[in-house]
C-alpha positions as CSV (number, residue, x, y, z in Angstrom):
1,X,-0.6,-17.2,4.4
2,X,-4.2,-18.4,3.8
3,X,-6.7,-16.4,1.8
4,X,-8.8,-13.9,3.6
5,X,-12.4,-13.2,2.8
6,X,-13.5,-9.9,1.3
7,X,-16.9,-8.4,2.3
8,X,-18.7,-10.3,-0.4
9,X,-16.9,-13.6,0.3
10,X,-14.3,-13.4,-2.5
11,X,-11.1,-15.0,-1.2
12,X,-7.9,-12.9,-1.5
13,X,-4.5,-14.5,-1.5
14,X,-2.0,-12.9,0.8
15,X,1.8,-13.2,1.3
16,X,3.5,-11.8,4.3
17,X,7.1,-11.5,5.5
18,X,9.0,-9.6,8.2
19,X,7.9,-8.1,11.5
20,X,7.2,-4.7,12.9
21,X,5.2,-1.8,11.4
22,X,2.9,-3.2,8.7
23,X,3.4,-2.1,5.1
24,X,0.7,-3.2,2.7
25,X,1.5,-3.3,-1.0
26,X,-1.3,-3.1,-3.6
27,X,-0.6,-4.0,-7.2
28,X,-1.9,-2.2,-10.2
29,X,-4.0,-3.9,-12.9
30,X,-1.2,-5.2,-15.0
31,X,0.5,-7.1,-12.1
32,X,-0.2,-9.4,-9.2
33,X,1.1,-10.0,-5.6
34,X,4.6,-10.7,-7.1
35,X,4.9,-7.2,-8.5
36,X,6.3,-5.9,-5.1
37,X,8.8,-8.7,-4.5
38,X,11.9,-6.6,-4.7
39,X,10.5,-4.0,-2.4
40,X,9.2,-6.6,0.1
41,X,12.5,-8.4,0.2
42,X,14.2,-5.1,1.0
43,X,11.7,-3.6,3.5
44,X,11.0,-6.9,5.4
45,X,14.2,-6.5,7.3
46,X,12.5,-3.8,9.4
47,X,8.8,-4.0,8.6
48,X,5.9,-6.5,8.3
49,X,5.4,-6.5,4.6
50,X,2.1,-7.8,3.2
51,X,1.0,-8.1,-0.4
52,X,-2.0,-9.8,-2.1
53,X,-3.5,-10.6,-5.4
54,X,-6.5,-8.5,-6.1
55,X,-9.8,-10.2,-7.0
56,X,-9.6,-11.4,-10.6
57,X,-5.9,-12.3,-10.3
58,X,-4.9,-15.9,-9.4
59,X,-4.4,-17.3,-6.8
60,X,-7.2,-15.0,-5.4
61,X,-10.7,-15.8,-6.5
62,X,-11.7,-14.7,-10.0
63,X,-15.5,-13.9,-9.9
64,X,-17.2,-14.3,-13.2
65,X,-19.9,-11.7,-12.4
66,X,-18.9,-8.3,-13.6
67,X,-20.8,-6.6,-10.8
68,X,-18.2,-8.0,-8.4
69,X,-15.6,-5.6,-9.7
70,X,-15.5,-1.8,-9.1
71,X,-13.2,0.8,-7.5
72,X,-15.3,0.8,-4.3
73,X,-15.0,-3.0,-4.1
74,X,-11.2,-2.8,-4.7
75,X,-11.0,-0.3,-1.7
76,X,-13.1,-2.7,0.4
77,X,-10.7,-5.5,-0.5
78,X,-7.7,-3.4,0.8
79,X,-9.6,-2.9,4.1
80,X,-10.2,-6.7,4.3
81,X,-6.5,-7.3,3.9
82,X,-5.7,-4.7,6.5
83,X,-8.4,-6.2,8.9
84,X,-6.6,-9.6,8.5
85,X,-3.5,-7.8,10.0
86,X,-5.6,-7.5,13.2
87,X,-5.9,-3.7,13.1
88,X,-9.1,-1.8,13.9
89,X,-11.4,-1.2,10.9
90,X,-10.5,2.1,9.1
91,X,-13.8,3.8,10.0
92,X,-13.0,3.3,13.7
93,X,-9.6,5.0,13.1
94,X,-10.9,8.1,11.4
95,X,-10.4,10.4,14.4
96,X,-6.9,9.2,14.8
97,X,-5.8,9.8,11.2
98,X,-5.2,13.4,11.8
99,X,-3.1,12.4,14.8
100,X,-1.2,9.7,12.9
101,X,2.0,8.9,14.7
102,X,3.4,6.1,12.6
103,X,5.5,6.8,9.5
104,X,3.6,6.9,6.2
105,X,5.5,7.0,2.9
106,X,3.5,8.1,-0.1
107,X,5.4,7.3,-3.3
108,X,4.3,8.8,-6.7
109,X,6.0,9.2,-10.0
110,X,6.2,12.7,-11.3
111,X,4.6,11.5,-14.6
112,X,1.7,9.8,-12.8
113,X,-0.9,12.5,-13.6
114,X,-3.9,10.7,-12.1
115,X,-2.3,10.0,-8.7
116,X,0.0,13.0,-8.2
117,X,-2.5,15.4,-6.7
118,X,-4.0,12.8,-4.4
119,X,-0.5,12.0,-3.2
120,X,0.2,15.6,-2.4
121,X,-3.2,15.7,-0.6
122,X,-2.2,12.8,1.6
123,X,1.2,14.4,2.4
124,X,-0.6,17.6,3.5
125,X,-3.3,15.9,5.4
126,X,-1.4,13.4,7.5
127,X,1.2,14.8,9.9
128,X,3.7,12.0,9.7
129,X,3.4,11.5,5.9
130,X,6.5,11.8,3.8
131,X,6.1,12.3,0.0
132,X,8.7,10.6,-2.2
133,X,8.4,11.9,-5.8
134,X,10.3,9.6,-8.2
135,X,11.6,11.6,-11.2
136,X,10.8,10.4,-14.8
137,X,8.4,7.7,-13.4
138,X,4.8,6.9,-14.1
139,X,2.2,4.8,-12.2
140,X,4.1,1.5,-12.1
141,X,7.2,2.6,-10.3
142,X,7.8,-0.7,-8.7
143,X,8.0,-2.6,-12.0
144,X,9.5,0.2,-14.2
145,X,12.8,0.0,-12.3
146,X,12.4,-2.1,-9.1
147,X,16.0,-1.5,-7.9
148,X,15.8,2.3,-8.0
149,X,17.7,3.9,-5.2
150,X,14.8,6.2,-4.4
151,X,12.6,3.3,-3.5
152,X,15.2,1.8,-1.3
153,X,15.8,5.2,0.3
154,X,12.1,5.1,1.1
155,X,12.8,2.5,3.8
156,X,15.0,5.0,5.6
157,X,12.2,7.5,5.4
158,X,9.9,5.1,7.1
159,X,12.4,4.3,9.8
160,X,13.1,7.9,10.8
161,X,9.8,9.6,10.1
162,X,7.8,8.6,13.2
163,X,6.8,12.1,14.2
164,X,5.6,15.2,12.4
165,X,8.0,17.9,11.5
166,X,7.3,21.3,13.1
167,X,5.6,23.6,10.7
168,X,5.9,27.4,10.8
C-alpha cells in the first residue's frame, strides 16, 4: 500500500491484508511495521489488518527536526492511518464511542505498569470492549512471545464480542 500523509506532511508507510472489520496495529518504539506480522497473519483471515511504520522508522519518512516528534504527533499519525481506511475522523465519532457496537479488544500485559490502568479505563468506558490481560507479560507482548495462545484467542473474542454484555 502506498504511504499516507500525516497532518504535517510526513509520509507513513502502511501494509494491509485481509478484509472485514479493520484492526490497526501500532508498534512500540523498539519495533516497526513488521513487529505485528504473526498477529496480522493470524487475524487477517477474518479482519482487515493494517500496520504501519511510525515516523522515524523506515520506510516511513524520518524527519530530522526534533520538533516533528511528540506523543501528540504520534496520536495524530494513528488518526491519519485510520483516515486512510476511509472511516470518519475520530472527532466526528465521539458521540458514537459510548454506543460502540463493533468489537474492541484491549490487550495489556499484567506487568505493563504504564498502560494497565488506561486499558482498564477503556474496558469500562466502551460497551463492546473486551480486556485481555496477558499474565507475566510487559509492554511488548507481540514480540515477547508472538505465538502465545492468549493473543490467538483474542481473535475469537473479536469475532463473538459484537454487542455489550448486560450489566447488573
